[in-house]
TIMI-2910 file (N, C-alpha, C, CB; in pm, 1 decimal, decimal comma, always signed):
<rs>
+----------+----------+----------+----------+----------+----------+----------+----------+----------+----------+----------+----------+------+
!      n_x !      n_y !      n_z !     ca_x !     ca_y !     ca_z !      c_x !      c_y !      c_z !     cb_x !     cb_y !     cb_z ! resn !
+----------+----------+----------+----------+----------+----------+----------+----------+----------+----------+----------+----------+------+
!  -3213,1 !  -5910,7 !  +1092,1 !  -3285,3 !  -5795,1 !  +1044,8 !  -3218,9 !  -5665,0 !  +1090,7 !  -3429,1 !  -5800,7 !  +1092,6 !  Met !
!  -3166,7 !  -5660,9 !  +1211,8 !  -3099,4 !  -5541,6 !  +1262,4 !  -2979,5 !  -5506,4 !  +1178,4 !  -3057,1 !  -5561,2 !  +1406,3 !  Gly !
!  -2915,4 !  -5610,1 !  +1126,5 !  -2798,2 !  -5586,5 !  +1043,4 !  -2836,8 !  -5523,6 !   +910,3 !  -2722,9 !  -5716,8 !  +1019,9 !  Arg !
!  -2947,6 !  -5564,4 !   +853,3 !  -2996,0 !  -5507,2 !   +726,8 !  -3028,8 !  -5359,3 !   +742,6 !  -3120,0 !  -5583,4 !   +677,2 !  Asn !
!  -3090,0 !  -5323,9 !   +854,3 !  -3124,6 !  -5183,9 !   +877,9 !  -2996,8 !  -5100,7 !   +887,0 !  -3209,4 !  -5168,6 !  +1007,4 !  Ile !
!  -2897,4 !  -5152,9 !   +958,7 !  -2769,9 !  -5082,4 !   +970,9 !  -2704,5 !  -5067,5 !   +834,7 !  -2675,8 !  -5156,3 !  +1067,3 !  Thr !
!  -2707,8 !  -5172,0 !   +752,5 !  -2650,7 !  -5163,5 !   +617,8 !  -2723,4 !  -5059,3 !   +534,8 !  -2656,6 !  -5299,7 !   +547,9 !  Lys !
!  -2857,3 !  -5059,0 !   +543,4 !  -2933,9 !  -4961,7 !   +466,1 !  -2898,9 !  -4818,9 !   +507,8 !  -3084,3 !  -4986,6 !   +483,1 !  Asp !
!  -2885,6 !  -4795,7 !   +636,6 !  -2848,2 !  -4661,5 !   +683,1 !  -2709,3 !  -4623,9 !   +632,2 !  -2851,9 !  -4654,3 !   +837,5 !  Lys !
!  -2618,5 !  -4718,6 !   +637,0 !  -2482,7 !  -4692,2 !   +590,6 !  -2482,5 !  -4659,4 !   +442,1 !  -2391,6 !  -4812,5 !   +618,6 !  Tyr !
!  -2554,6 !  -4739,3 !   +364,3 !  -2557,0 !  -4714,7 !   +219,9 !  -2626,6 !  -4583,8 !   +186,8 !  -2626,1 !  -4829,6 !   +147,5 !  His !
!  -2733,5 !  -4550,7 !   +260,1 !  -2801,5 !  -4423,4 !   +236,3 !  -2709,3 !  -4306,0 !   +269,9 !  -2931,3 !  -4415,2 !   +319,5 !  Asn !
!  -2636,5 !  -4315,7 !   +377,6 !  -2541,4 !  -4210,1 !   +415,0 !  -2425,7 !  -4203,9 !   +316,6 !  -2488,1 !  -4233,2 !   +557,1 !  Asn !
!  -2391,6 !  -4315,5 !   +262,8 !  -2279,0 !  -4319,7 !   +170,2 !  -2304,8 !  -4233,2 !    +47,7 !  -2250,6 !  -4463,1 !   +127,7 !  Arg !
!  -2426,8 !  -4236,8 !     -5,7 !  -2460,4 !  -4151,7 !   -120,0 !  -2450,4 !  -4004,5 !    -83,2 !  -2601,2 !  -4183,6 !   -171,2 !  Asp !
!  -2499,9 !  -3971,0 !    +35,1 !  -2492,8 !  -3832,0 !    +79,3 !  -2348,1 !  -3789,6 !   +101,4 !  -2573,9 !  -3812,4 !   +207,8 !  Glu !
!  -2270,5 !  -3879,0 !   +160,6 !  -2128,8 !  -3848,6 !   +184,3 !  -2056,0 !  -3831,6 !    +52,4 !  -2062,0 !  -3959,5 !   +267,8 !  Ile !
!  -2084,0 !  -3919,0 !    -43,8 !  -2020,6 !  -3906,7 !   -175,5 !  -2060,2 !  -3777,1 !   -243,4 !  -2057,8 !  -4025,3 !   -264,3 !  Glu !
!  -2186,8 !  -3737,2 !   -232,3 !  -2232,1 !  -3611,8 !   -291,8 !  -2162,0 !  -3492,8 !   -225,6 !  -2385,4 !  -3598,0 !   -278,8 !  Lys !
!  -2153,4 !  -3496,7 !    -92,7 !  -2088,6 !  -3384,5 !    -24,3 !  -1939,1 !  -3380,8 !    -56,7 !  -2109,9 !  -3394,7 !   +128,4 !  Ser !
!  -1876,7 !  -3498,5 !    -65,0 !  -1735,0 !  -3503,5 !   -103,4 !  -1714,6 !  -3452,3 !   -245,2 !  -1681,2 !  -3646,6 !    -91,3 !  Asn !
!  -1805,2 !  -3489,4 !   -335,3 !  -1796,6 !  -3444,2 !   -474,3 !  -1812,1 !  -3292,0 !   -480,3 !  -1904,9 !  -3513,6 !   -561,9 !  Lys !
!  -1906,1 !  -3238,9 !   -401,1 !  -1927,9 !  -3094,5 !   -396,8 !  -1802,9 !  -3024,0 !   -344,1 !  -2050,5 !  -3060,5 !   -308,6 !  Lys !
!  -1741,9 !  -3078,1 !   -238,7 !  -1619,9 !  -3020,4 !   -182,8 !  -1507,2 !  -3022,2 !   -285,6 !  -1577,6 !  -3096,5 !    -56,3 !  Lys !
!  -1495,7 !  -3133,7 !   -356,2 !  -1391,5 !  -3146,5 !   -458,4 !  -1412,3 !  -3044,0 !   -569,5 !  -1390,4 !  -3288,9 !   -517,0 !  Ile !
!  -1538,0 !  -3026,7 !   -613,1 !  -1567,2 !  -2928,8 !   -718,3 !  -1535,3 !  -2787,1 !   -670,6 !  -1715,1 !  -2938,4 !   -761,5 !  Glu !
!  -1573,3 !  -2756,2 !   -545,4 !  -1542,5 !  -2623,5 !   -491,7 !  -1392,1 !  -2600,1 !   -484,6 !  -1604,4 !  -2606,6 !   -353,0 !  Asp !
!  -1320,1 !  -2700,5 !   -438,8 !  -1174,2 !  -2688,2 !   -432,2 !  -1112,8 !  -2674,8 !   -571,2 !  -1114,0 !  -2808,9 !   -360,3 !  Leu !
!  -1167,2 !  -2747,0 !   -667,8 !  -1115,7 !  -2738,0 !   -804,5 !  -1140,9 !  -2599,2 !   -862,8 !  -1180,3 !  -2845,6 !   -893,8 !  Gln !
!  -1258,8 !  -2541,5 !   -834,1 !  -1287,5 !  -2405,1 !   -879,2 !  -1188,9 !  -2306,6 !   -817,2 !  -1432,4 !  -2365,4 !   -843,6 !  Asp !
!  -1162,6 !  -2323,9 !   -688,8 !  -1067,1 !  -2235,7 !   -621,2 !   -927,1 !  -2251,3 !   -680,1 !  -1064,5 !  -2265,1 !   -470,1 !  Glu !
!   -889,5 !  -2374,2 !   -709,0 !   -758,1 !  -2400,4 !   -770,2 !   -749,9 !  -2334,2 !   -907,3 !   -732,5 !  -2553,3 !   -782,9 !  Ile !
!   -858,2 !  -2343,6 !   -985,4 !   -859,4 !  -2281,7 !  -1118,3 !   -843,1 !  -2129,7 !  -1108,5 !   -990,3 !  -2316,2 !  -1192,2 !  Asp !
!   -914,1 !  -2069,8 !  -1012,7 !   -900,9 !  -1925,1 !   -994,2 !   -758,7 !  -1887,6 !   -954,4 !   -999,8 !  -1875,5 !   -888,2 !  Leu !
!   -700,4 !  -1964,8 !   -865,6 !   -563,1 !  -1937,5 !   -823,8 !   -464,6 !  -1955,7 !   -938,8 !   -524,4 !  -2028,1 !   -707,6 !  Leu !
!   -490,2 !  -2054,5 !  -1023,4 !   -403,3 !  -2074,9 !  -1140,2 !   -408,5 !  -1953,9 !  -1232,6 !   -444,4 !  -2202,3 !  -1217,3 !  Lys !
!   -529,4 !  -1902,7 !  -1257,0 !   -543,1 !  -1784,9 !  -1342,5 !   -468,2 !  -1666,1 !  -1283,6 !   -691,2 !  -1749,5 !  -1362,1 !  Glu !
!   -481,8 !  -1647,1 !  -1153,5 !   -412,7 !  -1536,6 !  -1088,3 !   -261,5 !  -1553,8 !  -1097,7 !   -455,6 !  -1525,9 !   -942,0 !  Glu !
!   -215,5 !  -1676,3 !  -1081,2 !    -72,1 !  -1704,2 !  -1091,7 !    -22,5 !  -1673,1 !  -1232,4 !    -42,2 !  -1851,4 !  -1055,7 !  Ile !
!    -98,8 !  -1712,1 !  -1335,0 !    -57,4 !  -1684,3 !  -1473,0 !    -51,3 !  -1534,6 !  -1498,8 !   -153,5 !  -1750,8 !  -1572,5 !  Phe !
!   -148,1 !  -1459,6 !  -1446,3 !   -146,4 !  -1314,1 !  -1464,2 !    -23,8 !  -1253,3 !  -1397,2 !   -274,8 !  -1250,9 !  -1407,3 !  Lys !
!     +0,0 !  -1295,0 !  -1273,0 !   +114,7 !  -1240,6 !  -1200,5 !   +246,6 !  -1279,7 !  -1265,9 !   +112,9 !  -1288,0 !  -1056,0 !  Leu !
!   +251,3 !  -1400,7 !  -1318,2 !   +372,5 !  -1446,6 !  -1386,9 !   +398,9 !  -1361,4 !  -1511,1 !   +359,8 !  -1595,8 !  -1426,1 !  Gln !
!   +291,9 !  -1331,2 !  -1586,0 !   +311,3 !  -1251,1 !  -1706,7 !   +355,3 !  -1109,7 !  -1669,6 !   +181,9 !  -1246,8 !  -1790,8 !  Ser !
!   +298,0 !  -1051,8 !  -1563,1 !   +341,9 !   -919,5 !  -1518,0 !   +488,5 !   -921,3 !  -1475,7 !   +254,5 !   -871,1 !  -1401,6 !  Leu !
!   +525,5 !  -1026,4 !  -1405,8 !   +665,1 !  -1040,0 !  -1361,0 !   +758,7 !  -1047,6 !  -1480,9 !   +682,4 !  -1165,6 !  -1272,0 !  Lys !
!   +720,6 !  -1126,3 !  -1581,1 !   +804,2 !  -1139,2 !  -1700,4 !   +815,6 !  -1006,9 !  -1774,3 !   +748,0 !  -1246,2 !  -1793,5 !  Glu !
!   +705,5 !   -931,6 !  -1781,4 !   +710,3 !   -800,8 !  -1846,9 !   +805,2 !   -707,0 !  -1772,8 !   +569,5 !   -738,9 !  -1854,4 !  Glu !
!   +796,3 !   -707,0 !  -1640,2 !   +884,1 !   -621,7 !  -1560,2 !  +1030,4 !   -663,3 !  -1576,0 !   +843,4 !   -627,1 !  -1412,2 !  Glu !
!  +1055,6 !   -791,9 !  -1575,6 !  +1193,4 !   -839,4 !  -1592,9 !  +1247,2 !   -799,0 !  -1729,4 !  +1200,7 !   -992,4 !  -1576,2 !  Glu !
!  +1162,8 !   -809,1 !  -1830,9 !  +1204,9 !   -772,0 !  -1966,6 !  +1234,1 !   -621,9 !  -1973,5 !  +1095,8 !   -810,8 !  -2070,4 !  Glu !
!  +1145,7 !   -542,8 !  -1911,5 !  +1165,2 !   -397,9 !  -1912,2 !  +1290,5 !   -360,7 !  -1834,4 !  +1042,7 !   -326,5 !  -1853,2 !  Arg !
!  +1311,6 !   -424,9 !  -1720,8 !  +1427,9 !   -393,3 !  -1636,8 !  +1558,6 !   -445,9 !  -1695,5 !  +1408,4 !   -450,6 !  -1497,6 !  Asn !
!  +1549,7 !   -540,4 !  -1786,3 !  +1671,0 !   -594,8 !  -1848,0 !  +1729,0 !   -499,3 !  -1952,2 !  +1641,2 !   -730,1 !  -1912,7 !  Ala !
!  +1652,4 !   -397,1 !  -1988,8 !  +1698,1 !   -300,5 !  -2088,6 !  +1815,2 !   -220,5 !  -2031,9 !  +1582,1 !   -205,7 !  -2131,4 !  Asp !
!  +1933,0 !   -227,8 !  -2095,1 !  +2050,4 !   -157,8 !  -2041,4 !  +2038,7 !     -5,2 !  -2052,1 !  +2175,5 !   -204,1 !  -2114,2 !  Pro !
!  +1957,0 !    +43,1 !  -2143,6 !  +1943,4 !   +187,7 !  -2163,0 !  +1836,3 !   +249,1 !  -2073,1 !  +1910,7 !   +217,4 !  -2308,0 !  Gln !
!  +1767,8 !   +167,0 !  -1995,3 !  +1656,3 !   +215,0 !  -1913,8 !  +1700,7 !   +322,9 !  -1815,7 !  +1592,6 !    +99,2 !  -1838,1 !  Leu !
!  +1805,6 !   +296,9 !  -1742,0 !  +1853,2 !   +393,4 !  -1642,5 !  +1900,3 !   +522,4 !  -1709,6 !  +1967,2 !   +332,6 !  -1559,0 !  Leu !
!  +1969,3 !   +508,0 !  -1821,7 !  +2018,5 !   +626,0 !  -1893,7 !  +1901,0 !   +712,6 !  -1940,8 !  +2106,0 !   +583,3 !  -2014,9 !  Lys !
!  +1799,3 !   +648,0 !  -1998,8 !  +1682,2 !   +723,2 !  -2045,7 !  +1609,3 !   +789,6 !  -1929,1 !  +1585,7 !   +630,4 !  -2122,1 !  Arg !
!  +1601,8 !   +719,1 !  -1817,6 !  +1534,4 !   +775,5 !  -1700,4 !  +1609,3 !   +897,6 !  -1647,9 !  +1521,7 !   +669,8 !  -1589,6 !  Gln !
!  +1742,1 !   +890,5 !  -1644,7 !  +1822,1 !  +1003,9 !  -1598,9 !  +1805,8 !  +1122,8 !  -1693,5 !  +1970,7 !   +964,3 !  -1587,9 !  Lys !
!  +1804,4 !  +1095,4 !  -1823,9 !  +1785,8 !  +1202,7 !  -1922,1 !  +1649,9 !  +1268,9 !  -1904,0 !  +1799,5 !  +1148,1 !  -2065,4 !  Glu !
!  +1548,4 !  +1188,4 !  -1885,0 !  +1413,6 !  +1241,9 !  -1866,0 !  +1408,1 !  +1326,8 !  -1739,5 !  +1309,9 !  +1127,6 !  -1858,7 !  Thr !
!  +1469,4 !  +1278,4 !  -1632,8 !  +1471,7 !  +1353,3 !  -1508,0 !  +1544,7 !  +1485,8 !  -1524,7 !  +1537,3 !  +1270,9 !  -1398,0 !  Thr !
!  +1657,0 !  +1483,6 !  -1591,8 !  +1733,8 !  +1607,6 !  -1614,8 !  +1652,6 !  +1707,0 !  -1697,5 !  +1867,7 !  +1576,5 !  -1686,2 !  Met !
!  +1586,7 !  +1658,4 !  -1803,4 !  +1504,8 !  +1746,3 !  -1887,2 !  +1391,2 !  +1809,6 !  -1806,6 !  +1447,4 !  +1668,0 !  -2006,4 !  Asn !
!  +1328,9 !  +1729,4 !  -1721,5 !  +1220,5 !  +1783,2 !  -1639,8 !  +1272,1 !  +1886,3 !  -1539,7 !  +1148,6 !  +1670,3 !  -1566,3 !  Leu !
!  +1388,3 !  +1862,8 !  -1482,7 !  +1447,0 !  +1959,7 !  -1389,9 !  +1479,1 !  +2090,2 !  -1462,4 !  +1574,6 !  +1901,9 !  -1324,5 !  Lys !
!  +1533,8 !  +2078,9 !  -1584,1 !  +1564,7 !  +2199,1 !  -1661,8 !  +1437,2 !  +2275,8 !  -1694,9 !  +1639,8 !  +2162,3 !  -1791,2 !  Gln !
!  +1333,8 !  +2204,2 !  -1735,5 !  +1206,7 !  +2270,3 !  -1764,9 !  +1152,4 !  +2339,9 !  -1640,8 !  +1104,0 !  +2169,0 !  -1818,1 !  Asp !
!  +1163,7 !  +2273,2 !  -1528,2 !  +1117,0 !  +2332,2 !  -1402,2 !  +1193,1 !  +2460,8 !  -1371,3 !  +1133,0 !  +2231,8 !  -1286,1 !  His !
!  +1324,6 !  +2455,7 !  -1386,0 !  +1406,2 !  +2574,5 !  -1359,7 !  +1370,5 !  +2688,8 !  -1454,3 !  +1554,8 !  +2540,6 !  -1372,7 !  Asn !
!  +1343,6 !  +2656,4 !  -1581,0 !  +1303,0 !  +2760,0 !  -1676,1 !  +1171,1 !  +2823,6 !  -1635,0 !  +1291,1 !  +2701,6 !  -1816,8 !  Lys !
!  +1077,4 !  +2740,9 !  -1592,3 !   +946,5 !  +2793,0 !  -1551,7 !   +960,8 !  +2880,6 !  -1427,4 !   +847,4 !  +2677,1 !  -1524,8 !  Val !
!  +1042,0 !  +2835,9 !  -1331,2 !  +1064,3 !  +2915,3 !  -1209,9 !  +1128,0 !  +3049,4 !  -1247,0 !  +1154,3 !  +2838,1 !  -1108,8 !  Val !
!  +1224,3 !  +3047,4 !  -1336,5 !  +1289,4 !  +3171,1 !  -1381,1 !  +1187,4 !  +3262,6 !  -1449,2 !  +1406,9 !  +3139,7 !  -1477,8 !  Thr !
!  +1104,8 !  +3207,7 !  -1537,5 !  +1002,0 !  +3287,7 !  -1605,4 !   +905,0 !  +3349,4 !  -1505,0 !   +924,9 !  +3201,4 !  -1706,5 !  Asp !
!   +868,5 !  +3274,8 !  -1402,5 !   +777,0 !  +3327,3 !  -1301,1 !   +842,3 !  +3441,0 !  -1224,2 !   +733,3 !  +3216,1 !  -1204,4 !  Ile !
!   +969,1 !  +3424,3 !  -1189,9 !  +1041,7 !  +3528,9 !  -1117,4 !  +1052,5 !  +3655,2 !  -1201,7 !  +1181,7 !  +3479,8 !  -1077,5 !  Thr !
!  +1084,8 !  +3639,8 !  -1329,5 !  +1094,5 !  +3754,8 !  -1420,9 !   +959,2 !  +3824,6 !  -1431,2 !  +1142,8 !  +3709,7 !  -1561,9 !  Val !
!   +852,4 !  +3747,8 !  -1442,4 !   +718,7 !  +3805,8 !  -1453,7 !   +681,9 !  +3882,0 !  -1326,3 !   +614,4 !  +3695,8 !  -1482,2 !  Ala !
!   +714,3 !  +3825,9 !  -1210,1 !   +684,7 !  +3895,6 !  -1083,7 !   +762,5 !  +4027,0 !  -1075,5 !   +719,2 !  +3805,4 !   -962,2 !  Lys !
!   +890,0 !  +4021,0 !  -1114,8 !   +971,5 !  +4144,0 !  -1112,1 !   +915,8 !  +4247,6 !  -1209,1 !  +1119,1 !  +4112,6 !  -1147,3 !  Asn !
!   +870,5 !  +4204,4 !  -1322,8 !   +812,9 !  +4297,5 !  -1421,0 !   +684,6 !  +4360,3 !  -1366,8 !   +784,3 !  +4224,8 !  -1554,6 !  Arg !
!   +604,6 !  +4278,9 !  -1298,8 !   +481,3 !  +4331,1 !  -1238,7 !   +515,1 !  +4436,3 !  -1133,8 !   +398,0 !  +4216,8 !  -1175,3 !  Ile !
!   +615,1 !  +4408,1 !  -1050,1 !   +657,4 !  +4506,3 !   -949,2 !   +705,5 !  +4635,5 !  -1015,5 !   +769,4 !  +4447,5 !   -860,3 !  Lys !
!   +784,2 !  +4622,0 !  -1121,9 !   +835,3 !  +4738,4 !  -1195,0 !   +719,8 !  +4820,1 !  -1252,2 !   +930,9 !  +4694,1 !  -1308,3 !  Asp !
!   +622,3 !  +4752,2 !  -1311,0 !   +507,0 !  +4822,7 !  -1368,4 !   +424,5 !  +4891,1 !  -1260,1 !   +418,8 !  +4725,3 !  -1447,6 !  Leu !
!   +410,1 !  +4824,8 !  -1143,7 !   +336,9 !  +4888,0 !  -1033,9 !   +409,6 !  +5014,2 !   -986,6 !   +319,5 !  +4789,0 !   -916,5 !  Asp !
!   +542,9 !  +5005,8 !   -980,1 !   +621,7 !  +5122,3 !   -939,0 !   +605,9 !  +5235,6 !  -1040,6 !   +771,2 !  +5084,2 !   -923,4 !  Thr !
!   +612,3 !  +5204,0 !  -1167,4 !   +593,6 !  +5306,0 !  -1272,4 !   +454,5 !  +5367,8 !  -1263,9 !   +615,3 !  +5244,6 !  -1412,6 !  Arg !
!   +355,2 !  +5283,3 !  -1236,5 !   +217,3 !  +5331,7 !  -1225,1 !   +206,4 !  +5433,3 !  -1111,3 !   +119,6 !  +5213,4 !  -1201,5 !  Lys !
!   +268,3 !  +5397,1 !   -997,0 !   +264,0 !  +5490,1 !   -883,1 !   +334,0 !  +5621,4 !   -916,6 !   +329,2 !  +5426,2 !   -759,0 !  Glu !
!   +449,9 !  +5612,1 !   -983,1 !   +524,1 !  +5733,5 !  -1020,2 !   +442,6 !  +5819,0 !  -1115,8 !   +659,5 !  +5697,1 !  -1084,2 !  Ile !
!   +379,8 !  +5754,6 !  -1215,3 !   +298,5 !  +5831,2 !  -1310,4 !   +176,2 !  +5891,4 !  -1244,4 !   +255,6 !  +5743,2 !  -1426,0 !  Leu !
!   +113,6 !  +5817,9 !  -1151,3 !     -1,8 !  +5873,0 !  -1079,7 !    +38,5 !  +5995,1 !   -996,8 !    -64,8 !  +5765,7 !   -988,8 !  Asn !
!   +158,6 !  +5987,4 !   -934,0 !   +207,9 !  +6103,8 !   -857,2 !   +235,5 !  +6221,6 !   -949,9 !   +336,6 !  +6067,2 !   -778,6 !  Met !
!   +291,5 !  +6192,2 !  -1068,2 !   +321,5 !  +6298,9 !  -1163,4 !   +192,3 !  +6362,4 !  -1211,4 !   +402,9 !  +6245,0 !  -1282,9 !  Ala !
!    +88,3 !  +6282,6 !  -1233,5 !    -40,0 !  +6336,3 !  -1277,9 !   -101,3 !  +6425,1 !  -1167,1 !   -137,3 !  +6220,1 !  -1315,8 !  Ile !
!    -90,7 !  +6379,4 !  -1042,3 !   -143,5 !  +6459,0 !   -931,5 !    -70,5 !  +6593,6 !   -919,8 !   -131,5 !  +6380,8 !   -799,6 !  Lys !
!    +63,1 !  +6586,8 !   -938,8 !   +141,3 !  +6710,2 !   -930,8 !   +101,8 !  +6806,9 !  -1040,5 !   +290,4 !  +6680,0 !   -939,2 !  Asp !
!    +74,9 !  +6755,8 !  -1159,0 !    +38,1 !  +6840,7 !  -1271,9 !   -100,4 !  +6902,5 !  -1248,3 !    +39,8 !  +6759,3 !  -1404,1 !  Ile !
!   -191,2 !  +6822,1 !  -1193,9 !   -325,7 !  +6874,9 !  -1172,1 !   -324,4 !  +6968,5 !  -1054,0 !   -427,4 !  +6761,5 !  -1149,8 !  Leu !
+----------+----------+----------+----------+----------+----------+----------+----------+----------+----------+----------+----------+------+
</rs>
């Protein structure tokens, strides 16, 4: 009889152990699926980058764009300097005219 009780306990635990093992397996499979999706996304990004970087004209276009932006920047800086100088000139003229008006009055 003692042996039957031990067998019953073992068999009862076996179902619980199988359920817990099945749950662990399902959780691990879900984690694996998520990792697979992430790997596929990263792989596609990598392939896109490799394709973009394989373009022989990429560096040339980038240099042209950089040069154009530098030229635009220099033009804007020059325009700002010219505008500041014009403002100074106008302020000087204003002062001269105000002095001339005071002298006349």
